[in-house]
N, C-alpha and C positions, 0 to 999 in steps of 0.2 A: 464337682460334672457338670458339665453343660445340659443347659435346658432344651427339652425336644424344642424343635423349632416349630411354627404352624405350618402344614401343607403347603399353603401357597407359596408361602416366603421361603419354604424348601425347594418348590420348584424353579424359584426364580434363580437360584445358584447355577440350576444345572440346565436350563433352555438354554440354548444358545441365542443371544441377539444379532440383530443384521446389521453388524458394523460394517458389513461395506455401501448401505447408504446413507450413514452416518451424516457422510463429510457433507455429502449432496444434500440432504434436508436441511443443512444447519442455511447452506446457499441458496436454495430453496425459500428459508425463511428469511433471508437478508431481501432474496431480490423482491419478494411481495412487499417487503415490508419501505424499499425504497425506490422500486422501479416506479417512475411516474411522477416521484416526491423529491428525489434530486436534485440540487442545482444542476443545472447544465454549467456555468460558467463559476469561477473563483478566481480572485485577484488578490492581490498582499504582498506588502512586502517582509525581506526576513535577514534578520542579521546571524551572517551564515561565519561558522568557525571551525576552521582547518587545522588537522592535529596531523602529526608525525612523531610516534613514540610517545604518545598520550601528552604532550605538548604541543600548546599552542603555536601555532606559527603563521597564520592569517587570520584577518576580520574582514569583512567585506558586508555590503548590504545588497540584496537579492532582489529584485521586482517583479515581480510570477502573475504571468495570466494562465489559468487553464481553461480550456472548452474540451468538456467529456465528449465522445469516448478518451480521444488518446491527440489532446494538442497542448504542447505547452512551451509558452514563451518565457526564457529568462536574461534580464537584462542585467547587467552585472554592473553597480557601482551608481545608477539614476534610472529613473523610469524610462529614458529615454536615451539608452547606452548604446553606442556604436559596437558594444562587446559583449557575447552573452551566447547564448544556448537555445535552437530550436529542438523540440519533440515532435516529429508529424509521422503520426501514424507509428509504421515501423523502424523511421529511419532519424538519424541524430545528426543536427548540423552545429557547428561552431563556427561564429563568425566576428571577426574583429575589424574592425573600422568599416562594419557595415560589408563585408567580404566573405564569404563563405572559402571558410582557411581549412574546413576538414569536415567529410560527411562518412556515416557510416550505419548499415543494415543494424540499429542497434534501437530495440524499443525502452523506452521508460516504462517500466510494467508497474510501479508503484501508481502510476496514474489511472492504471485497470482496476487494481483492487480497492484503491482508494475513492472509488468513485465512478469510473467509466466501464464499469460493469454493469449499471443500472440501464446503461443507454445500448446497451447488445439484447437480444434475442437470448433469452435462456440457454439453450444450448449451444450457443455461441461461445456463452459464457464457462461452461462445462470445457468444450474445446479448448478454449483457451489456457484452463488451467492445467491441462494436459501437455500443451505446447510448451508451457513453462517448467514442465517438468514436477507437477504438484499431483501427489499419486492420491485422490479422493477415496478411493477403499481403505485410505485409513483413518484411523482418527480416535482422539481420546479428547477426555476435560484435563484442565487444570487451575492454576492461580495465575496470575500477574498483576505483581505491585499489590497485591491483597483481595485481588476480586476474582472470583471465576471467568474463565475463558475456556470456548471452544477451540480445539487444537487441529486444525485440518492438515493431512497429508502424512501422518506420523502416529505412529500405534503408543509412542511413551515418550517423554520430555526430552532425555537423552540421545533419540534416535537420531544418527544424520542423513536425515533426508530434508529436503524441502518442506517446509510447512509456515502456516497461516495460521496467528494466533487471533482469534474473534472474541472480543468482550462481546460475556451474556447479555447483559442490561441495554446496551445502546446497540449490538450487532455491528460493530463496525472494526475493521483491522486496529489490532494495538501493535503486534510484533511480525516480523516474519524472518524466517532462517533460509538459507541457498548455501547448498553443498556442489553447486557446480563449477568443473575444470578446476577440483582438487581445490577450493578456496572456501572457506566459512565465508560466506556476509550473514549481517546480521544489520535489523533495523526496528527502529521503537518509534511508537507515536502516540503522543501523549497530552495531555491536559486538552481533550476535546470541547469544542464549543458550539449549542446548538444555532442553526443556520438555516432556517424557511424549510421545516420538514427533515432536516437533514444534520449533518455533523463535519466539523473540520476538527484535524489536529492542528494544536502551535504550537507543539515542540517535538522535535523528532532529534534521535542520535544513531548514527550508524556505524557498524565496525568491521573489520576485515581482520579475521581470523583472529578475532578478541581485542584487538587493537582500535581504541577510538579515532577513527577517522574524520568525523565530521558531527558537529550540530547545528539546529537549525531551531530560530524561535520566531513563528509569524505575530506580524502586527498588521494592524488595518486591514483586517480581513472582512470581503466584502461579496458576497454572493449574489446571482442571476445577473447581474448587469449588463447591458450591451455591450458587446465586445468586437472590434474592427476586424473580422477575419485574416484580413491582407495581411496582419503581422504575424502570420504563422506561413506566411508563403517566402520559401527563401528567396526566389527571382526579386523580390521586392522589397529585399531590406531599404530601411532607410532611416 
């Protein structure tokens, strides 16, 4: 026979919790922890492997420069390549031989929740999560790679909704899932290293509809160095 539970413990089972604010509370804690301390810039090179049907089809070296909240330049093949990609605010530019060959309104949202959010106001952070279709009224806790995580945007692990998984100790993103446009996208961020009061992932994996698309391994990661801002100007490619 089950023992009688103490009154306070029994009440805990029946008093509703304020789930509607939980995701926001986690974001508040992240923002208070890293706003004003996160590095303004990040530079590294990475080994990029592309896959098709889970088979490796291409390996490149990408040289990346980030300036938060929303600038990223990728030079493919060398640090002074004539080929690459610019992410600037809400737009993407592909360049070949130092000429823009394609552009689109298409932001790189990873920059936002991997550091850019700490360079906006908190109201802007909440608004941008809504624009990216994360429902912050939903929340639960889970585990990832054996560690406890907060899950923002979903009430349970197998919900097919946009969600961001946050390491409870470091308070950084370790996984996202998106279900926009009838496609399942997944990204994981691992092997974080400490950088001037913050962190950087050094291994990433990306999947489309559960098929491995790309892996990234960072090298020579440097935070907070001055950056020539002209490298992010599409009209000044050189």
